DSSP file (Angstrom, degrees, kcal/mol; ACC not computed):
  #  RESIDUE AA STRUCTURE BP1 BP2  ACC     N-H-->O    O-->H-N    N-H-->O    O-->H-N    TCO  KAPPA ALPHA  PHI   PSI    X-CA   Y-CA   Z-CA
    1    1 A X     >        0   0    0      0, 0.0     4,-2.3     0, 0.0     5,-0.2   0.000 360.0 360.0 360.0 -39.4   21.1  -64.2   41.1
    2    2 A X  H  >  +     0   0    0      2,-0.2     4,-2.1     1,-0.2     5,-0.1   0.893 360.0  51.3 -60.4 -40.9   19.7  -64.8   37.7
    3    3 A X  H  > S+     0   0    0      2,-0.2     4,-2.3     1,-0.2    -1,-0.2   0.900 108.5  51.8 -62.2 -41.5   21.0  -68.4   37.7
    4    4 A X  H  > S+     0   0    0      1,-0.2     4,-2.4     2,-0.2    -2,-0.2   0.922 110.4  49.0 -61.8 -44.6   19.3  -69.0   41.1
    5    5 A X  H  X S+     0   0    0     -4,-2.3     4,-2.3     1,-0.2    -1,-0.2   0.886 111.3  49.5 -63.1 -39.3   16.0  -67.6   39.7
    6    6 A X  H  X S+     0   0    0     -4,-2.1     4,-2.1     2,-0.2    -2,-0.2   0.883 112.1  47.2 -67.9 -39.9   16.2  -69.9   36.6
    7    7 A X  H  X S+     0   0    0     -4,-2.3     4,-2.1     2,-0.2    -2,-0.2   0.879 111.9  51.2 -66.9 -39.9   16.9  -72.9   38.7
    8    8 A X  H  X S+     0   0    0     -4,-2.4     4,-2.5     2,-0.2    -2,-0.2   0.917 109.4  50.8 -62.1 -46.7   14.0  -72.0   41.1
    9    9 A X  H  X S+     0   0    0     -4,-2.3     4,-2.3     1,-0.2    -2,-0.2   0.925 109.8  50.1 -61.4 -44.5   11.7  -71.6   38.0
   10   10 A X  H  X S+     0   0    0     -4,-2.1     4,-2.1     1,-0.2    -2,-0.2   0.897 110.4  49.8 -59.2 -41.7   12.8  -75.1   36.8
   11   11 A X  H  X S+     0   0    0     -4,-2.1     4,-2.4     2,-0.2    -2,-0.2   0.904 110.6  49.0 -63.2 -45.3   12.1  -76.6   40.2
   12   12 A X  H  X S+     0   0    0     -4,-2.5     4,-2.7     1,-0.2    -2,-0.2   0.901 110.4  52.7 -64.4 -38.2    8.6  -75.1   40.4
   13   13 A X  H  X S+     0   0    0     -4,-2.3     4,-2.5    -5,-0.2    -2,-0.2   0.932 109.7  46.9 -61.7 -45.4    7.9  -76.4   36.8
   14   14 A X  H  X S+     0   0    0     -4,-2.1     4,-2.0     2,-0.2    -2,-0.2   0.928 114.5  47.8 -63.9 -44.8    8.9  -79.9   37.7
   15   15 A X  H  X S+     0   0    0     -4,-2.4     4,-2.7     2,-0.2    -1,-0.2   0.888 111.0  51.7 -58.0 -43.4    6.8  -79.8   41.0
   16   16 A X  H  X S+     0   0    0     -4,-2.7     4,-2.5     1,-0.2     5,-0.2   0.925 108.7  50.3 -64.4 -44.4    3.8  -78.3   39.0
   17   17 A X  H  X S+     0   0    0     -4,-2.5     4,-2.4     1,-0.2    -1,-0.2   0.915 111.8  48.0 -61.1 -40.1    4.0  -81.1   36.5
   18   18 A X  H  X S+     0   0    0     -4,-2.0     4,-1.9     2,-0.2    -2,-0.2   0.938 111.0  50.9 -61.5 -48.2    4.0  -83.7   39.3
   19   19 A X  H  X S+     0   0    0     -4,-2.7     4,-0.9     1,-0.2    -2,-0.2   0.875 112.1  46.8 -55.6 -42.9    1.1  -82.0   41.0
   20   20 A X  H  < S+     0   0    0     -4,-2.5     3,-0.4     1,-0.2    -1,-0.2   0.905 112.1  50.4 -68.0 -42.5   -0.9  -82.0   37.7
   21   21 A X  H  < S+     0   0    0     -4,-2.4    -2,-0.2    -5,-0.2    -1,-0.2   0.793 103.9  57.5 -68.5 -27.6   -0.1  -85.7   37.0
   22   22 A X  H  < S+     0   0    0     -4,-1.9     9,-1.6    -5,-0.1    -1,-0.2   0.804  88.1  97.0 -74.4 -26.7   -1.1  -86.9   40.4
   23   23 A X  B  < S-A   30   0A   0     -4,-0.9     2,-0.4    -3,-0.4     7,-0.2  -0.345  82.5-117.6 -65.8 143.3   -4.6  -85.5   40.0
   24   24 A X    >   -     0   0    0      5,-1.6     3,-2.1     1,-0.1     5,-0.3  -0.661  18.6-136.0 -77.6 128.8   -7.3  -87.8   38.8
   25   25 A X  T 3  S+     0   0    0     -2,-0.4    -1,-0.1     1,-0.3    -2,-0.1   0.708 103.5  52.5 -64.4 -18.8   -8.6  -86.6   35.4
   26   26 A X  T 3  S-     0   0    0      3,-0.1    -1,-0.3     0, 0.0    -2,-0.0   0.307 119.5-107.6 -96.9   7.1  -12.3  -87.1   36.4
   27   27 A X  S <  S+     0   0    0     -3,-2.1    -2,-0.1     2,-0.2     3,-0.1   0.744  78.6 133.3  78.0  22.4  -11.8  -85.1   39.6
   28   28 A X        -     0   0    0      1,-0.3     2,-0.3    21,-0.0    21,-0.1   0.418  66.1-104.6 -89.0   1.0  -11.9  -88.1   41.9
   29   29 A X  S    S+     0   0    0     -5,-0.3    -5,-1.6    19,-0.1    -1,-0.3  -0.813  71.2   0.4 118.5-160.5   -9.0  -87.3   44.1
   30   30 A X  B    S-A   23   0A   0     -2,-0.3    -7,-0.2     6,-0.2    10,-0.1  -0.460  80.8-103.4 -70.1 142.2   -5.4  -88.5   44.3
   31   31 A X    > > -     0   0    0     -9,-1.6     3,-1.4    -2,-0.2     5,-0.9  -0.373  23.0-126.1 -68.2 145.1   -4.6  -91.3   41.9
   32   32 A X  G > 5S+     0   0    0      1,-0.3     3,-1.3     3,-0.2     5,-0.3   0.750 104.8  66.6 -66.1 -26.1   -4.4  -94.8   43.3
   33   33 A X  G 3 5S+     0   0    0      1,-0.3    -1,-0.3     2,-0.2    -2,-0.0   0.699 101.6  48.6 -72.1 -15.7   -0.9  -95.4   42.1
   34   34 A X  G < 5S-     0   0    0     -3,-1.4    -1,-0.3   -12,-0.1    -2,-0.1  -0.109 137.9 -77.2-111.4  36.6    0.4  -92.8   44.4
   35   35 A X  T <>5S+     0   0    0     -3,-1.3     4,-2.1     3,-0.1     5,-0.2   0.802  77.5 152.9  78.2  30.4   -1.4  -94.0   47.5
   36   36 A X  H  >< +     0   0    0     -5,-0.9     4,-2.0     1,-0.2    -6,-0.2   0.830  69.7  51.5 -60.2 -37.2   -4.8  -92.7   46.7
   37   37 A X  H  > S+     0   0    0     -5,-0.3     4,-1.7     2,-0.2    -1,-0.2   0.910 111.7  46.7 -68.8 -40.0   -6.7  -95.3   48.7
   38   38 A X  H  > S+     0   0    0      1,-0.2     4,-1.9     2,-0.2    -2,-0.2   0.885 114.9  45.9 -70.9 -38.3   -4.7  -94.7   51.8
   39   39 A X  H  X>S+     0   0    0     -4,-2.1     4,-3.1     2,-0.2     5,-0.8   0.841 109.2  55.5 -72.8 -32.2   -5.0  -90.9   51.6
   40   40 A X  H  X5S+     0   0    0     -4,-2.0     4,-1.1    -5,-0.2    -1,-0.2   0.892 111.1  45.0 -66.2 -35.9   -8.7  -91.1   50.9
   41   41 A X  H  <5S+     0   0    0     -4,-1.7    -2,-0.2    -5,-0.2    -1,-0.2   0.894 119.5  40.9 -71.8 -35.3   -9.1  -93.1   54.0
   42   42 A X  H  <5S+     0   0    0     -4,-1.9    -2,-0.2    -5,-0.1    -3,-0.2   0.940 135.2  15.9 -77.2 -48.8   -6.9  -90.8   56.1
   43   43 A X  H  <5S-     0   0    0     -4,-3.1     4,-0.3    -5,-0.1    -3,-0.2   0.687 106.1-115.0-100.6 -21.4   -8.0  -87.4   54.7
   44   44 A X     X< -     0   0    0     -4,-1.1     4,-2.0    -5,-0.8     5,-0.2   0.009  32.3 -87.5  88.9 153.5  -11.3  -88.2   53.0
   45   45 A X  H  > S+     0   0    0      1,-0.2     4,-2.0     2,-0.2     5,-0.2   0.916 125.7  49.7 -64.3 -43.8  -11.8  -87.9   49.2
   46   46 A X  H  > S+     0   0    0      1,-0.2     4,-2.4     2,-0.2    -1,-0.2   0.884 111.2  48.4 -65.5 -41.2  -12.8  -84.1   49.3
   47   47 A X  H  > S+     0   0    0     -4,-0.3     4,-2.3     2,-0.2    -1,-0.2   0.875 111.1  49.2 -73.9 -37.4   -9.8  -83.0   51.5
   48   48 A X  H  X S+     0   0    0     -4,-2.0     4,-2.2     2,-0.2     5,-0.2   0.919 112.7  48.0 -70.8 -37.0   -7.2  -84.8   49.4
   49   49 A X  H  X S+     0   0    0     -4,-2.0     4,-2.4    -5,-0.2    -2,-0.2   0.929 112.5  48.9 -59.5 -46.5   -8.7  -83.3   46.2
   50   50 A X  H  X S+     0   0    0     -4,-2.4     4,-2.7     2,-0.2    -2,-0.2   0.897 110.9  51.1 -61.5 -39.3   -8.7  -79.8   47.8
   51   51 A X  H  X S+     0   0    0     -4,-2.3     4,-2.5     2,-0.2    -2,-0.2   0.951 112.6  44.1 -64.5 -49.2   -5.1  -80.2   49.0
   52   52 A X  H  X S+     0   0    0     -4,-2.2     4,-2.7     1,-0.2    -1,-0.2   0.902 114.2  50.9 -61.7 -41.9   -3.8  -81.2   45.6
   53   53 A X  H  X S+     0   0    0     -4,-2.4     4,-2.6    -5,-0.2    -1,-0.2   0.920 110.5  48.5 -64.9 -44.8   -5.8  -78.5   43.9
   54   54 A X  H  X S+     0   0    0     -4,-2.7     4,-2.6     2,-0.2    -1,-0.2   0.890 111.5  49.7 -62.2 -40.1   -4.5  -75.9   46.3
   55   55 A X  H  X S+     0   0    0     -4,-2.5     4,-2.5     2,-0.2    -2,-0.2   0.931 111.4  50.0 -64.3 -43.0   -0.9  -77.1   45.7
   56   56 A X  H  X S+     0   0    0     -4,-2.7     4,-2.3     2,-0.2    -2,-0.2   0.936 113.1  45.2 -59.5 -47.7   -1.4  -76.9   42.0
   57   57 A X  H  X S+     0   0    0     -4,-2.6     4,-2.6     1,-0.2     5,-0.2   0.922 113.7  50.3 -63.1 -43.1   -2.8  -73.4   42.2
   58   58 A X  H  X S+     0   0    0     -4,-2.6     4,-2.1     1,-0.2    -1,-0.2   0.898 111.5  46.5 -60.1 -43.4    0.0  -72.3   44.5
   59   59 A X  H  X S+     0   0    0     -4,-2.5     4,-2.6     2,-0.2    -1,-0.2   0.872 112.0  52.1 -71.2 -36.9    2.7  -73.6   42.3
   60   60 A X  H  X S+     0   0    0     -4,-2.3     4,-2.2    -5,-0.2    -2,-0.2   0.900 112.6  45.4 -63.0 -42.2    1.0  -72.0   39.2
   61   61 A X  H  X S+     0   0    0     -4,-2.6     4,-2.5     2,-0.2    -2,-0.2   0.902 111.6  51.9 -68.2 -39.6    0.9  -68.6   40.9
   62   62 A X  H  X S+     0   0    0     -4,-2.1     4,-2.8    -5,-0.2     5,-0.2   0.909 110.5  48.9 -64.2 -43.0    4.5  -69.0   42.1
   63   63 A X  H  X S+     0   0    0     -4,-2.6     4,-2.9     2,-0.2     5,-0.2   0.952 111.4  49.4 -57.9 -49.2    5.7  -69.8   38.5
   64   64 A X  H  X S+     0   0    0     -4,-2.2     4,-2.2     1,-0.2    -2,-0.2   0.944 114.3  45.0 -58.4 -48.6    3.8  -66.8   37.1
   65   65 A X  H  X S+     0   0    0     -4,-2.5     4,-2.7     1,-0.2     5,-0.2   0.920 113.4  49.9 -65.1 -44.1    5.3  -64.5   39.8
   66   66 A X  H  X S+     0   0    0     -4,-2.8     4,-2.6     1,-0.2    -1,-0.2   0.906 109.3  51.2 -64.4 -39.8    8.8  -65.9   39.4
   67   67 A X  H  X S+     0   0    0     -4,-2.9     4,-2.1    -5,-0.2    -1,-0.2   0.918 112.4  46.8 -61.9 -43.2    8.7  -65.5   35.6
   68   68 A X  H  X S+     0   0    0     -4,-2.2     4,-2.2    -5,-0.2    -2,-0.2   0.914 113.1  48.1 -62.5 -45.0    7.6  -61.8   36.0
   69   69 A X  H  X S+     0   0    0     -4,-2.7     4,-2.1     1,-0.2    -2,-0.2   0.897 111.9  49.3 -64.6 -42.0   10.3  -61.1   38.6
   70   70 A X  H  X S+     0   0    0     -4,-2.6     4,-2.4    -5,-0.2    -1,-0.2   0.890 109.8  52.1 -66.0 -38.2   13.0  -62.7   36.5
   71   71 A X  H  X S+     0   0    0     -4,-2.1     4,-2.9     1,-0.2    -2,-0.2   0.939 109.7  48.7 -58.9 -47.0   11.9  -60.7   33.4
   72   72 A X  H  X S+     0   0    0     -4,-2.2     4,-2.1     1,-0.2    -2,-0.2   0.884 111.5  51.3 -63.3 -37.2   12.1  -57.5   35.4
   73   73 A X  H  X S+     0   0    0     -4,-2.1     4,-1.7     2,-0.2    -1,-0.2   0.918 112.0  44.5 -64.5 -44.0   15.6  -58.5   36.6
   74   74 A X  H  X S+     0   0    0     -4,-2.4     4,-2.0     1,-0.2    -2,-0.2   0.881 113.5  52.1 -67.6 -40.3   16.8  -59.2   33.1
   75   75 A X  H  < S+     0   0    0     -4,-2.9    -2,-0.2     1,-0.2    -1,-0.2   0.889 112.1  44.2 -60.7 -42.8   15.2  -56.0   31.9
   76   76 A X  H >< S+     0   0    0     -4,-2.1     3,-0.6    -5,-0.2     4,-0.2   0.826 112.0  54.3 -75.5 -33.6   16.9  -53.8   34.5
   77   77 A X  H 3< S+     0   0    0     -4,-1.7     3,-0.2     1,-0.2    -2,-0.2   0.880 120.1  26.9 -71.1 -43.3   20.3  -55.5   34.1
   78   78 A X  T >< S+     0   0    0     -4,-2.0     3,-0.7     1,-0.1    -1,-0.2   0.026  83.7 117.2-112.5  30.2   20.7  -55.0   30.4
   79   79 A X  T <  S+     0   0    0     -3,-0.6     3,-0.5     1,-0.2    -1,-0.1   0.852  79.9  39.9 -66.5 -37.1   18.6  -51.9   29.7
   80   80 A X  T 3  S+     0   0    0     -4,-0.2    -1,-0.2    -3,-0.2    -2,-0.1   0.433  98.2  77.0 -92.6  -1.5   21.4  -49.6   28.5
   81   81 A X    <   +     0   0    0     -3,-0.7    -1,-0.2     2,-0.1     2,-0.2   0.197  61.6 128.5-100.5  16.4   23.4  -52.0   26.5
   82   82 A X        -     0   0    0     -3,-0.5     2,-0.5    -4,-0.1    -3,-0.0  -0.460  45.0-151.1 -74.2 143.1   21.1  -52.1   23.4
   83   83 A X        -     0   0    0     -2,-0.2    -2,-0.1     2,-0.0     5,-0.0  -0.952  21.9-117.6-114.5 132.2   22.7  -51.6   19.9
   84   84 A X    >   -     0   0    0     -2,-0.5     3,-0.7     1,-0.1     4,-0.4  -0.333  18.0-125.4 -66.3 150.1   20.6  -50.1   17.2
   85   85 A X  G >> S+     0   0    0      1,-0.2     3,-1.0     2,-0.2     4,-0.5   0.832 105.7  62.2 -67.8 -31.2   19.9  -52.3   14.1
   86   86 A X  G >4 S+     0   0    0      1,-0.3     3,-0.7     2,-0.2    -1,-0.2   0.823  97.0  56.8 -66.9 -29.3   21.3  -49.6   11.7
   87   87 A X  G <4 S+     0   0    0     -3,-0.7    -1,-0.3     1,-0.2    -2,-0.2   0.596  96.3  66.1 -82.7  -7.2   24.8  -49.6   13.2
   88   88 A X  G <4        0   0    0     -3,-1.0    -1,-0.2    -4,-0.4    -2,-0.2   0.737 360.0 360.0 -80.9 -22.7   25.1  -53.3   12.5
   89   89 A X    <<        0   0    0     -3,-0.7    -1,-0.2    -4,-0.5    -2,-0.2   0.453 360.0 360.0 -96.6 360.0   25.1  -53.1    8.7
């Protein structure tokens, strides 16, 4: 299960990077290299910008939640197996 969560986090990270890179740095909508002109004609500039922004926020929230859940899973799985530092010396 932990491996599945790690792969899912990696997938969300790659999708989040793509969503951030597609955005125009000046807030003008989808970049023209990824079909920005066609999507601006089909959806309108404001709707395409809102869609990419919502996808970015959704992926960021999903990444945050997945990291917290994975941390709780790891913490609950190995909670009783800690070795004190004094016994190692």
